[in-house]
N, C-alpha and C positions, 0 to 999 in steps of 0.2 A: 306835556301837561300831566299825563298819568304814567306812573311807573308800572302799572299793571293794566291788563286789558281783558275783557270778556270775549273779544273777537276770536273766533275759533282758529284762525291761521296766524296769529301773532301773540306776543307776550306782553308788549307795552306799546304805548303811543307817545309820540313826541311832536308837539305842535309849535314850532317857531313862527308859524304864520297862522293868523286867524282871519276869518271872513272869506266870502266867496261870492259867486253869482251863478245863476243857472245857465247852462249852455246846451242841453240836449234833453230828450224825454226821460232819461234816467235820473235827472235831477228833480223831477216834479215833486216827489215826496221825500226829499233829502232828510235823512236822520240828523245830519249835522246842523241843518237850518232849524230843525225842530228844537234841538238842544240849545242852540245859540239864542233862539227867540225866548226860551225859558229863562235864560241868564243875560238878558239884554239891558236891564235897567242900570242906572247910574251906580258905579262902584262894583258892578259884577263883571266877570271875565269877558263877556261879549257885548259890553255896552256899545250901543249904536250900530252893531254889525248885522242885526236881524230884527224883524218886526212881525207882528201878527197881522194878517190881512183876512179878508173875507174868503180868500182862496187857501188859507192856511199859512204856516210860517214861510217867510220869504227873506232872503238876504237883501241888504241895502246896497250891495255892490261896493262896500267899503272893505278894504283889505289892509291889515296891519302886520308889519314884521316886528317880532319881539326879540330885541337884542338880549334881554335877560334870560331867554330860553335857549339861546343858541348853543351854549356849551353843556347843556344838561347831560347828554349821553356820555361825555367824558368823565362825569362824576359817578356814573352807574358802573360799578366795578364787576358785577356779576353779568356774564354774557347772556344776552337775550335777543330775541327777534323784535325789532322795533318798527312799527308802522309810522311813517313820517307824514305828518299833516293829515291826520284822520278828520280834522275839522276844517280843512281847506283843500286847495289844489296848489302844489308847489309851483306848477308851471302856469298858474294864472297870469294873465297879461299885466296885472298890477304888481306882481312880485318882481323887483329889480333883478337883473341878471347877477349883479354883484352879490346880492343876498343869497341867491340860489347857489352861486359858486362857493360861498363861505359855508353853506350847509353841506355841500359835497366835501369840502375840506375837513369838516368835523367828522363826517362819516368815515373818511379815510383814516383820520387820526384815531377814532374809536374802533380799531380793527378787530376787537374781540366780540363786537356785536354784529348781528346781521340786520341790515336796514331794508325796509320794504316801502317802495314809493308807488302810488297809483295816481294816474292822471287821466282826465278826459281831453286835455288840451295837447293832444299828441303831435300836432304840427309844430307847436312851439318846442316841445320836447325834442323832436327831430332836428329842428333848426339850431337849437342851442347845444345839442349833444356834442358836437365837434369841438366845442370850446370848454368842455367840462372834464375834470378828471373822473375816471370810472373805477373806483376801488372794487376789488373782488368780493367784498362783503356786502355789496348792494344788489338787491333784486329790484329790477325796474319793471313796472307793469302798467297796463292800460285797462280802463273800464269800457266794456262793450255791452250795451243793453239790447241791441237788435241788429238786424242785417244792414241797416242803413249806416252803421258806424264801424263796419269791419275794416275800413281803411285805417283805423287807429292801430291795428295790428301791423299793417305794413309800415307805418311810421315808427313803431316801436322796434321793428326788425332792422331799421336803418340806423339804430344807435349802437354804440360799442358795449352796451351792458352785457356782462358775462352771463347773468341769469335773467331771463325774461319770463314774465308771467301775465296771466289774464284774469281779471275779475269780471265774470259774466253775471253781474248783479246790479240792480234787479234785472233778471232776464225777462224781457218783454215780448220775445218772439223767437221763432226758430232761427238757427244759424247754420243753414245748409252749406254756405260757402266758407265755413271756418277753416283757416289755414294754420296748422300747428307745426309747420316745418322747423321754425327756430324757437319754439316755445318750450319752457321747462316746467311749467305748472299751470293748471287751469282750476279756478275756483268758480263755483256756480251757486247762486242763491236767489230765492224768491223774495219779493218785496213784503215787508211787514209794516205794522203800524197803521195809522189812520189813512184811509183811501188806498190801501194796498191793492195792486193790480194782479191779475192771475198769471200763473206760470204753469204750462202744460207738462205733465210727466214725460210726454213724448219728446219734448225739446231737451229735457235733461238727459234722458236715456240716449238720445242721438249724440249729444256732446260726449257723454261717458264712453260710448262706443268709438267715437272718433279718437278720443284720448288713448283708449286701449290699442287701437290699430297703429297709432303713432308712437306708442311707448311714452306718453306724457302723463305724469302724475295728475290725478283728479281728486278734487275735494268738493263734496256737497256740503255747503255751509248750513243751509236751512231751506225748507220749502216755503217759508214766508207764512202766509195765512194758511190755516189748517185745511181749507178747502182745496188748496193746491196739491196736497199730499194724497197719493192714490191709496194710502193705508190710513184711514181716519183713526185707527186705534194704535198708531205708531207710538210705542212707549217712550221714545226720545222726545216726543212733543212736550212732555212735562218733565223730562229728565235732563241730564247734562247740566245740573245746577240751575235749571230754568233758563238756560241760554239758547236752547234749540227751538226757535220759533217755528211752530208748525211741524216740527220733527226733522230728522236728518237721515232716516233710512231710505235707501233705494234698493229695491229687490232684496229686502231682508237684511241689509248690512249698512254700516256707515262707511264712508269713503273719505279717508284722511291721508292720502298719499302725499309724500314729500319729494321735492327735487333732489338732485345730486346723489341719487342712490339710496336715500334714507326713506324707503317706502314703508307703509304700514304692513303688518304681517298677515292681514286677512286675504 
């Protein structure tokens, strides 16, 4: 959908699937549902896929696969990191296996890019993984918002993905049982936008410390709402081209560590 992205950990987004449905507490204030609801009317990109309700934007549980978007990465000649399905979940139960397989084939063919996939449907990921090709240029990740969904990490670790990462966003509680044994990167973020829920600095620092002990690269994407930030005068809250919602500093610095030895220099 977009050849450029403002997301801190990627360069571009590619959305061959549109539409989704809520499956866990992390979905409650879904940014993608909010965008889709804004562009839901006839003739717009998300026609019929989301709606406005008294509880806010909500998906209609309709999912569509877009044949005309399938080959887009093969046309992008400049290497970039590409977030796959920022507006959906590739492993949604309504996405046919054949279409998922074709997406994997495109990623393998576009070997000059690095592809990044996130899912909350980790059981389906695990079950289908043995039937999919796993190119080296694919980072596979799961979203985990609280301790009740740590099993998603176990499912991820049962896949053949060479690079595995975690998106702990929106972080809604402490993750004392976090296992990083086979993880290559951790991204943490607070919730932003209407109805944003709190994120404790102690939860973030604990995850950062676990990453340090395990030698796992750590990225703090954002604090979310400014009240989450222990430093209310954090200059990055209005910096970073306006992308750092609530700021990005933790103990006086940003954390943008990368996997595969490409660490930040701080």
